[in-house]
C-alpha positions in Angstrom: 4.4 -25.2 -17.7 0.7 -26.0 -17.2 -1.7 -24.3 -19.6 -3.5 -22.5 -16.8 -2.7 -21.2 -13.3 -4.8 -22.4 -10.4 -6.0 -20.3 -7.5 -3.3 -21.7 -5.3 -0.6 -20.9 -8.0 -1.9 -17.3 -8.0 -1.9 -17.2 -4.2 1.7 -18.4 -3.8 2.9 -16.2 -6.6 1.3 -13.1 -5.1 2.8 -13.9 -1.7 6.2 -14.3 -3.2 6.1 -11.0 -5.1 4.8 -9.3 -2.0 7.7 -10.7 0.0 5.2 -12.6 2.2 6.3 -16.1 1.2 9.6 -15.7 3.0 11.0 -12.6 4.6 13.8 -11.0 2.7 17.0 -9.3 3.9 17.1 -6.4 1.3 17.4 -2.6 1.4 14.2 -0.9 2.3 14.0 1.2 -0.9 14.3 -1.9 -3.0 11.7 -3.7 -1.0 9.2 -0.9 -1.4 9.7 -0.8 -5.1 9.5 -4.6 -5.4 6.0 -4.7 -3.8 4.8 -1.6 -5.9 4.4 0.6 -2.8 2.8 0.1 0.6 -0.6 1.5 1.5 -0.1 4.2 4.0 -3.4 5.9 4.8 -2.9 4.8 8.4 0.5 6.5 9.2 1.6 3.5 11.3 0.5 0.8 8.9 3.7 0.9 6.8 5.7 -0.2 9.8 3.7 -3.4 10.1 3.7 -3.8 6.3 7.5 -3.8 6.3 7.8 -6.0 9.4 5.8 -8.7 7.6 8.1 -8.6 4.6 11.7 -7.8 5.8 14.0 -9.8 7.9 15.3 -7.8 10.9 13.3 -4.7 10.1 13.4 -1.9 12.7 11.2 1.2 12.7 14.2 3.7 12.6 15.1 2.3 9.1 11.9 3.8 7.7 12.5 7.1 9.6 16.0 7.3 8.1 14.9 6.6 4.6 12.2 9.3 4.9 14.7 11.9 6.2 17.1 11.0 3.3 14.1 11.5 0.9 14.7 8.1 -0.7 11.1 7.1 0.2 8.1 9.4 0.3 4.4 9.2 1.4 1.9 10.7 -1.0 -1.4 10.2 -2.9 -1.0 7.7 -5.8 -2.8 4.5 -6.8 -6.6 4.6 -6.5 -6.3 8.1 -5.1 -5.1 6.7 -1.8 -1.9 7.4 0.3 1.1 5.1 -0.4 4.6 4.8 0.7 6.9 4.5 -2.4 10.4 5.2 -3.4 11.2 8.8 -4.5 12.1 7.3 -7.9 8.8 5.7 -8.2 6.9 8.8 -7.1 8.4 10.7 -9.9 7.4 8.0 -12.4 4.0 7.1 -11.0 2.4 10.4 -10.0 2.1 11.7 -13.6 0.2 8.5 -14.4 -2.4 8.9 -11.6 -2.3 12.6 -10.9 -4.9 13.4 -13.6 -7.2 10.7 -12.1 -6.8 12.1 -8.5 -7.6 15.7 -9.6 -10.5 14.5 -11.9 -12.1 12.5 -9.1 -11.8 15.4 -6.8 -13.5 17.8 -9.2 -16.2 15.3 -9.8 -16.8 15.0 -6.0 -17.1 18.8 -5.9 -19.7 18.9 -8.6 -22.7 20.9 -7.3 -20.6 22.8 -4.6 -19.8 26.5 -5.0 -16.5 26.9 -7.0 -13.4 28.1 -5.2 -12.3 31.3 -7.0 -8.7 31.3 -8.3 -8.0 27.7 -7.2 -5.0 27.5 -9.6 -3.4 30.7 -8.1 -4.2 29.5 -4.5 -2.6 26.1 -5.3 0.6 27.9 -6.5 0.6 29.9 -3.3 0.2 26.8 -1.2 3.1 25.1 -3.0 5.3 28.1 -2.4 4.3 28.1 1.3 5.1 24.4 1.5 8.6 24.7 0.0 9.5 23.6 3.6 7.3 21.3 5.7 4.2 23.0 7.0 1.8 21.7 9.7 -1.7 21.0 8.4 -3.1 23.3 11.0 -1.2 26.3 9.5 -2.4 25.5 6.0 -6.0 25.2 7.2 -5.7 28.5 9.0 -4.3 30.2 5.9 -6.7 28.8 3.3 -9.6 27.7 5.4 -10.7 24.1 6.1 -12.5 23.7 2.8 -9.9 25.7 0.8 -7.0 23.6 1.9 -9.0 20.4 1.3 -9.5 21.5 -2.3 -6.0 22.8 -2.8 -4.3 19.7 -1.4 -5.7 17.6 -4.3 -4.9 20.1 -7.0 -1.1 20.3 -6.3 1.6 17.7 -5.8 2.0 17.5 -2.0 3.8 15.0 0.1 3.5 14.1 3.8 6.6 15.4 5.4 8.2 13.1 8.1 7.7 14.2 11.7 10.8 14.3 13.8 10.6 11.9 16.8 7.5 10.0 15.5 8.0 6.3 15.3 8.6 5.3 11.7 8.5 8.9 10.6 4.9 9.8 10.9 2.5 10.8 13.7 -1.2 11.5 13.8 -0.5 15.3 13.2 0.5 15.6 9.6 2.8 18.1 7.9 2.8 18.7 4.2 5.6 19.7 1.8 5.6 20.5 -2.0 6.8 17.4 -3.8 9.0 19.2 -6.3 10.8 21.2 -3.5 11.2 18.0 -1.3 12.6 16.1 -4.2 14.9 19.0 -5.1 13.5 19.6 -8.5 14.0 16.1 -9.9 12.1 15.7 -13.1 8.8 13.9 -13.3 8.3 11.3 -16.0 6.3 12.1 -19.2 2.7 10.8 -19.2 3.5 7.9 -21.6 6.5 6.8 -19.7 4.7 7.1 -16.4 1.8 4.9 -17.6 4.2 2.2 -18.9 6.1 2.2 -15.6 2.8 2.0 -13.7 1.7 -1.1 -15.6 5.1 -2.8 -15.2 5.3 -2.0 -11.5 1.8 -3.3 -10.8 2.3 -6.5 -12.7 5.7 -7.1 -11.1 4.3 -6.6 -7.6 0.9 -8.2 -7.9 0.8 -10.2 -11.2 -0.2 -12.1 -13.1 -3.2 -9.8 -13.3 -6.2 -9.4 -15.6 -6.8 -6.0 -17.1 -9.6 -5.6 -14.6 -7.1 -6.3 -11.8 -4.9 -3.5 -13.1 -7.9 -1.2 -13.1 -8.6 -2.1 -9.5 -5.0 -1.7 -8.3 -4.3 1.6 -10.1 -7.8 3.2 -10.2 -7.3 4.1 -13.9 -10.0 3.2 -16.4 -9.5 0.3 -18.7 -9.7 2.6 -21.7 -6.5 4.3 -20.4 -4.7 1.1 -19.6 -5.6 -1.0 -22.6 -3.4 0.8 -25.2 -0.5 0.8 -22.8 -0.8 -2.9 -22.2 -1.0 -3.5 -26.0 2.2 -1.5 -26.5 4.3 -3.4 -24.0 6.0 -6.8 -24.5 4.1 -8.6 -21.8 3.6 -12.3 -21.1 0.1 -13.6 -21.6 -1.2 -16.4 -19.3 -4.5 -18.0 -18.5 -6.2 -18.9 -15.2 -8.5 -21.8 -14.5 -11.5 -19.8 -15.6 -9.8 -19.1 -18.9 -9.3 -15.4 -18.2 -6.3 -13.7 -19.8 -3.6 -12.8 -17.2 -0.9 -10.2 -18.0 2.6 -10.4 -16.6 6.0 -8.9 -17.0 8.7 -11.1 -18.6 11.1 -13.2 -16.5 9.0 -13.1 -13.3 8.7 -16.5 -11.8 5.4 -18.4 -11.1 5.3 -20.1 -7.7 3.3 -23.3 -7.6 0.5 -23.8 -5.2 2.0 -26.7 -3.3 4.8 -24.5 -1.8 4.3 -23.9 2.0 3.2 -20.5 3.1 4.1 -19.3 6.6 1.6 -17.3 8.6 1.7 -13.5 8.4 0.0 -10.6 10.2 -0.7 -7.9 7.7 -1.2 -4.2 8.4 -4.5 -2.4 8.1 -5.2 -1.5 4.4 -2.5 -3.9 3.2 -2.4 -3.8 -0.6 -2.0 -7.6 -0.8 -5.8 -7.9 -0.1 -6.9 -4.8 -2.0 -5.2 -4.8 -5.4 -7.3 -7.2 -7.5 -10.8 -7.0 -9.0 -11.1 -10.7 -8.0 -9.5 -10.9 -4.6 -10.2 -14.6 -4.0 -6.5 -15.4 -4.6 -5.9 -14.3 -1.1 -9.3 -13.5 0.6 -12.6 -15.3 0.1 -15.9 -13.3 -0.1 -17.0 -14.0 3.5 -13.7 -12.9 4.9 -13.7 -9.8 2.6 -17.1 -8.7 3.9 -15.9 -9.1 7.5 -12.6 -7.1 7.2 -13.4 -4.5 4.4 -16.4 -2.3 5.3 -17.3 1.3 5.0 -13.8 2.5 4.1 -12.1 0.5 6.9 -9.8 -2.4 6.2 -8.8 -4.4 9.2 -5.4 -5.9 10.0 -5.6 -9.5 8.9 -4.0 -12.9 9.6 -2.8 -15.1 6.7 -2.8 -18.8 7.4 -1.6 -21.1 4.7 -1.6 -18.1 2.4 -5.2 -16.9 2.8 -7.0 -14.5 5.2 -8.3 -16.6 8.1 -8.9 -13.9 10.7 -8.0 -10.4 11.9 -5.9 -9.0 14.7 -5.5 -5.9 16.9 -3.4 -4.6 19.8 -5.3 -3.7 22.9 -4.1 -2.4 26.3 -5.4 -4.4 29.3 -5.1 -3.4 32.9 -1.8 -5.1 33.5 -0.6 -6.1 30.1 -0.6 -5.3 26.4 -2.4 -7.8 24.3 -2.4 -8.9 20.7 -5.9 -10.3 20.1 -6.5 -12.6 17.2 -10.0 -13.1 15.9 -10.0 -16.2 13.7 -13.0 -16.7 11.4 -12.7 -20.5 12.0 -10.6 -22.6 14.3 -6.9 -22.4 13.2 -5.7 -25.9 12.4 -3.2 -27.3 15.0 -0.6 -27.7 12.3 -0.5 -23.9 11.9 -1.3 -22.7 15.4 2.2 -22.7 16.8 3.6 -20.7 13.9 0.7 -18.2 14.1 1.5 -17.7 17.8 5.2 -17.1 17.0 4.3 -14.6 14.4 1.8 -12.8 16.7 4.4 -12.7 19.5 7.0 -11.2 17.1 4.5 -8.6 15.9 3.4 -7.7 19.5 7.1 -7.3 20.6 7.6 -4.9 17.6 4.3 -3.0 18.3 5.1 -2.3 22.0 8.8 -2.9 22.7 8.6 -1.1 26.0 5.8 -3.2 27.5 6.7 -5.3 30.6 4.0 -7.9 30.0 2.7 -8.9 26.5 0.0 -11.5 25.9 -1.3 -13.1 22.7 -5.0 -14.0 22.9 -7.4 -15.8 20.6 -5.5 -18.9 19.7 
């Protein structure tokens, strides 16, 4: 093995671990665990995240997994909403729950305190023993009250019957412990160790700073965990130490990478302090702005544009906005990927058109 990993090596390795180098025919729960969860702030985004990664994926697969409670949607890494396996939620939430609640309290600094917040949170968890519409919780506790309570307790987004992929724009919440039938949560130490291993397996090799960026936890919390685990130590071309889990392969940079259309907020472009292994600084400024993360196009492994679905007068269009002309050698494959994505997005449309190539 070479002494250091190049940017291309890191790119191809990230794509492979994120199931973006080649689509896999594997169970949905295993896939979600392999990629360390899928960002799910946008309720529709996990559908496209899974479409980009799984062979033959259909939206009802996700809806079934949610109904079976084998996957769940809740607040985890970086204090953002993720789709993870139920097993992983039980092992990850104790690692990041303190961070979520601490950030929330810091945000509330200077605002009038909510009296009896612990008691009100217990009341909300009891009310949410079965899925409850957000509107009902807001009505009961008040807009500000529910906003505060929601981050103090362990709540999950409950699936919505009839919504494609399990979630619609109108959310329902359910108490995590009730939804998971009282399954035990991991201890804090075990949760932190699992979080580090899961992050490195899905996004590694990573620097300690990358782990901080992915998880949202401070380096002071992660460093002793990293030191306690039997991890592989590597170096990159800038001589930075890279952490990795044992027996995870490195993919060399000369391996071909097919085009992929990634969902909005996809973790593949958000989970490193240094994101240049998949998106350069100019592209990052174009697609990540003010809390919005656009759906992006990967060409030869790197972000080379963004995409969206728009309804025209007589057709439904998938519009690609490349940041530079797409090389002819890749254009046909990009179009095929766009047509596949559009057919999935609007299967009922009579006329579908890809524009921008």
